[in-house]
C-alpha positions in Angstrom: -66.6 -110.7 -31.4 -64.0 -109.9 -34.1 -65.7 -106.5 -34.6 -65.5 -105.8 -30.8 -61.9 -106.9 -30.7 -61.1 -104.6 -33.7 -62.8 -101.7 -32.0 -60.9 -102.2 -28.8 -57.7 -102.4 -30.8 -58.4 -99.2 -32.6 -59.3 -97.3 -29.4 -56.0 -98.5 -27.8 -54.1 -97.5 -30.9 -55.5 -94.0 -31.0 -55.1 -93.6 -27.2 -51.5 -94.7 -27.4 -50.8 -92.2 -30.2 -52.3 -89.4 -27.9 -50.3 -90.6 -24.8 -47.0 -90.5 -26.7 -47.6 -86.8 -27.5 -47.9 -85.8 -23.9 -44.9 -84.8 -21.7 -43.7 -87.7 -19.6 -44.8 -86.3 -16.3 -48.3 -85.5 -17.6 -48.6 -89.0 -19.1 -47.7 -90.6 -15.8 -50.3 -88.4 -14.1 -52.9 -89.8 -16.7 -51.7 -93.3 -15.8 -52.3 -92.7 -12.1 -55.8 -91.4 -12.9 -56.5 -94.5 -15.1 -55.4 -96.7 -12.2 -57.8 -94.9 -9.8 -60.6 -95.3 -12.3 -59.9 -99.0 -12.6 -59.9 -99.3 -8.9 -63.4 -97.9 -8.7 -64.8 -99.8 -11.7 -63.2 -103.2 -11.8 -65.1 -104.6 -8.8 -64.2 -108.3 -9.3 -60.5 -107.5 -9.7 -60.6 -105.2 -6.7 -62.2 -108.0 -4.7 -59.5 -110.5 -5.8 -56.8 -108.0 -4.8 -58.3 -107.4 -1.4 -58.7 -111.2 -0.8 -55.0 -111.8 -1.8 -53.9 -109.0 0.5 -55.9 -110.5 3.3 -54.2 -113.9 2.8 -50.8 -112.3 2.8 -51.1 -109.6 5.5 -54.1 -110.6 7.6 -51.9 -110.8 10.7 -49.8 -107.7 10.1 -51.9 -105.0 8.4 -55.3 -103.5 9.2 -58.2 -103.5 6.8 -57.6 -99.9 6.1 -53.9 -100.4 5.3 -54.8 -103.3 2.9 -57.4 -101.1 1.2 -54.7 -98.4 0.8 -52.2 -100.8 -0.7 -54.9 -102.1 -3.1 -55.6 -98.5 -4.4 -51.9 -97.8 -4.7 -51.5 -101.0 -6.6 -54.1 -100.0 -9.1 -52.3 -96.7 -9.6 -49.1 -98.7 -10.3 -50.9 -100.8 -12.9 -52.3 -97.7 -14.5 -48.9 -96.1 -14.8 -47.4 -99.4 -16.1 -50.1 -99.5 -18.9 -49.4 -95.9 -19.9 -45.6 -96.5 -19.9 -46.1 -99.6 -22.1 -48.0 -97.4 -24.7 -45.0 -95.1 -24.7 -42.5 -97.9 -25.5 -42.2 -96.8 -29.2 -40.4 -93.7 -28.0 -37.6 -95.7 -26.2 -34.3 -96.4 -27.8 -31.1 -98.2 -26.8 -29.8 -94.8 -25.7 -32.6 -92.9 -24.1 -34.1 -95.8 -22.1 -31.4 -95.2 -19.5 -32.6 -91.7 -18.7 -35.3 -93.2 -16.4 -33.8 -96.7 -15.8 -30.9 -97.8 -13.7 -29.6 -101.4 -13.6 -28.0 -103.1 -10.7 -26.4 -106.4 -11.6 -25.6 -106.3 -15.4 -22.3 -107.9 -14.5 -24.2 -110.9 -13.1 -26.1 -111.4 -16.3 -22.9 -111.1 -18.4 -21.1 -113.5 -16.0 -23.9 -116.0 -16.4 -23.8 -115.8 -20.2 -20.0 -116.1 -20.0 -20.4 -119.7 -19.1 -21.8 -120.4 -22.5 -25.0 -122.3 -21.5 -27.4 -119.4 -21.6 -29.3 -118.1 -18.6 -32.7 -118.7 -17.1 -34.2 -115.5 -15.5 -37.1 -115.7 -13.1 -39.1 -112.5 -13.4 -42.2 -111.6 -11.3 -45.0 -109.2 -12.2 -43.5 -106.4 -10.1 -43.1 -102.6 -10.6 -43.3 -102.2 -14.4 -42.6 -105.8 -15.4 -43.3 -104.9 -19.0 -40.2 -102.6 -19.1 -37.9 -105.5 -18.5 -38.4 -106.7 -22.1 -36.8 -103.5 -23.3 -34.1 -103.5 -20.6 -32.9 -106.9 -21.3 -33.1 -106.3 -25.0 -30.9 -103.2 -24.6 -28.5 -104.9 -22.2 -27.8 -107.9 -24.4 -28.9 -107.1 -27.9 -30.3 -110.0 -29.9 -29.6 -112.4 -27.0 -32.7 -112.0 -24.9 -35.9 -114.1 -25.1 -39.0 -114.3 -23.0 -41.9 -116.7 -22.7 -45.3 -114.9 -23.3 -48.9 -115.8 -23.3 -50.8 -114.3 -26.3 -53.7 -112.0 -25.7 -57.1 -113.2 -26.8 -57.5 -110.1 -29.0 -55.2 -110.9 -31.9 -54.9 -107.3 -33.1 -54.1 -106.0 -29.7 -51.7 -108.9 -29.2 -49.8 -108.0 -32.3 -49.5 -104.4 -31.1 -48.4 -105.3 -27.6 -45.8 -107.9 -28.8 -44.4 -105.3 -31.2 -43.9 -102.9 -28.3 -42.3 -105.6 -26.2 -39.9 -106.6 -28.9 -38.9 -103.1 -29.8 -35.3 -103.3 -28.5 -34.3 -106.7 -29.9 -35.9 -109.1 -27.3 -37.9 -111.9 -29.0 -40.9 -113.4 -27.4 -41.5 -117.2 -27.3 -45.1 -118.3 -27.7 -46.4 -120.7 -25.2 -47.0 -123.5 -27.8 -43.3 -123.4 -28.7 -42.0 -122.9 -25.2 -39.9 -126.1 -24.7 -38.3 -126.3 -28.1 -37.5 -122.6 -28.4 -36.3 -122.2 -24.9 -33.8 -125.1 -25.3 -32.7 -123.6 -28.6 -32.2 -120.2 -27.0 -30.2 -121.7 -24.2 -28.0 -123.6 -26.6 -27.4 -120.4 -28.5 -26.3 -118.8 -25.2 -29.3 -116.5 -24.8 -31.0 -115.3 -21.6 -34.6 -116.6 -21.4 -37.1 -114.7 -19.1 -39.9 -116.5 -17.3 -42.8 -114.5 -15.8 -43.3 -117.3 -13.4 -45.0 -115.9 -10.3 -48.6 -116.7 -11.1 -50.9 -119.7 -10.5 -49.7 -122.8 -12.4 -52.7 -125.0 -11.9 -52.4 -128.7 -11.1 -49.3 -129.1 -13.2 -47.4 -126.7 -11.0 -45.2 -127.5 -7.9 -46.7 -126.8 -4.5 -44.7 -124.4 -2.3 -45.4 -122.0 0.5 -46.1 -118.3 -0.3 -46.9 -116.0 2.6 -47.4 -119.1 4.7 -50.0 -120.6 2.4 -49.6 -123.3 -0.2 -49.6 -122.2 -3.9 -49.1 -123.8 -7.2 -45.9 -122.4 -8.7 -44.5 -122.6 -12.3 -41.8 -125.3 -12.4 -40.3 -124.2 -15.7 -37.4 -121.9 -14.5 -35.9 -124.3 -12.1 -36.6 -127.4 -14.3 -34.7 -125.8 -17.3 -31.9 -124.7 -15.0 -31.5 -128.2 -13.5 -31.8 -130.0 -16.8 -29.5 -127.8 -18.9 -27.1 -126.5 -16.2 -27.9 -122.9 -17.4 -27.4 -120.4 -14.6 -30.6 -119.3 -12.8 -31.1 -115.6 -12.0 -33.8 -113.5 -10.3 -34.7 -110.1 -11.7 -37.3 -107.4 -11.1 -38.2 -103.8 -11.6 -38.9 -101.5 -8.7 -40.7 -98.2 -9.4 -39.2 -95.3 -7.5 -41.1 -92.5 -5.9 -40.2 -90.2 -8.8 -41.4 -92.9 -11.3 -37.9 -93.8 -12.4 -37.1 -97.5 -12.5 -34.5 -99.5 -10.6 -33.9 -102.9 -12.2 -32.2 -105.6 -10.1 -30.5 -108.7 -11.5 -29.2 -111.2 -9.0 -26.0 -113.2 -9.1 -26.5 -116.8 -10.4 -28.4 -118.8 -7.8 -26.6 -121.9 -6.6 -29.2 -124.6 -6.9 -29.7 -127.1 -4.1 -29.7 -130.7 -5.3 -30.2 -134.0 -3.5 -30.7 -136.6 -6.1 -34.5 -136.5 -6.2 -35.4 -134.3 -9.2 -39.0 -133.4 -8.2 -37.8 -132.5 -4.7 -35.0 -130.4 -6.2 -37.6 -128.5 -8.3 -39.8 -127.9 -5.3 -36.9 -126.8 -3.0 -35.4 -124.3 -5.4 -38.8 -123.0 -6.6 -39.7 -122.4 -3.0 -36.5 -120.4 -2.6 -37.4 -118.2 -5.6 -40.9 -117.6 -4.2 -39.4 -116.7 -0.8 -37.1 -114.2 -2.5 -40.2 -112.6 -4.2 -42.1 -112.6 -0.9 -39.3 -110.6 0.7 -39.6 -107.9 -2.0 -43.4 -107.8 -1.8 -43.1 -107.2 2.0 -40.8 -104.2 1.2 -42.9 -102.8 -1.7 -46.4 -104.3 -1.2 -48.2 -102.0 -3.7 -45.9 -103.1 -6.6 -46.8 -106.7 -7.0 -49.7 -107.9 -9.2 -52.4 -108.5 -6.6 -55.2 -108.6 -9.3 -54.3 -112.2 -10.2 -56.0 -115.0 -8.2 -52.7 -116.3 -6.9 -54.0 -118.8 -4.3 -56.6 -120.2 -6.7 -55.1 -123.8 -7.0 -55.1 -125.8 -3.8 -52.5 -128.6 -3.2 -53.6 -132.0 -4.7 -51.1 -134.6 -3.4 -52.8 -137.4 -5.4 -52.5 -135.5 -8.6 -48.8 -134.6 -7.9 -48.0 -138.3 -7.3 -49.7 -139.3 -10.6 -47.8 -136.5 -12.4 -44.5 -137.7 -10.9 -45.1 -141.3 -12.1 -46.2 -140.1 -15.5 -43.1 -138.0 -16.0 -40.5 -140.4 -14.7 -38.2 -141.4 -17.5 -39.6 -138.9 -20.0 -37.3 -136.9 -22.3 -36.6 -133.2 -22.1 -39.4 -132.6 -24.6 -41.8 -133.2 -21.8 -40.5 -130.6 -19.4 
């Protein structure tokens, strides 16, 4: 297996070297072609995407429209992958040639409170680009939670690309401790928190269907009083990128912590749903988002288990 992983890494490394020597427009065209190829060859992922689109848009879009969105989504994924491989070319200065930011003042205002900031980030547009954007906006004050890739050589390469402009990644195993430390040091911490969270997640509605959502962003914001923001990247028709950073979200609280987590997580997911309806091809449909079904008995057990526990058990 290590030999196969090493060969995959070497192929990606060489391909990335080649892609960085192409003009940007041509590289983007290659990315679109890669996406179309993936759409034809990744049958299982294509089926998951179509199934997700059916759950979300069965009542509003035809089969043909959902098929078209699925293909366009694969194209976006292909372009995103190629753009990731070109990250070593980006600097604190030239990144703004193809990226515009709306809401930098909201991020700075949040950090101005001195408690750090929690940023909910969905897999939307070129989500990978946000690691560089936040690193360039607030040098040495941006962190993000990340799941390591199974291929350790490829993981090291991708993490190096993501951390190019000063953002530092927090491994999953160190998530609680390092997130608390980052917030105490008045850093912004990004959570890619729009995917299935299994039985440990909080149950909320998403496109009218119950999903398990990551409780981390709202939990940290409630526990630490750090401002909570929403941010995403939207790919433009000319393949430039528009990055939106929301004002700090005023959290609704009612005295029941678990209910507060659910209420405010549902608000975040509703905000994401609104963007998906506007740009349906730009969200990551390849992920089995509705995989975990609500388990009320498990949720009650979890609530009892976590009552009275310290912050180290978030």
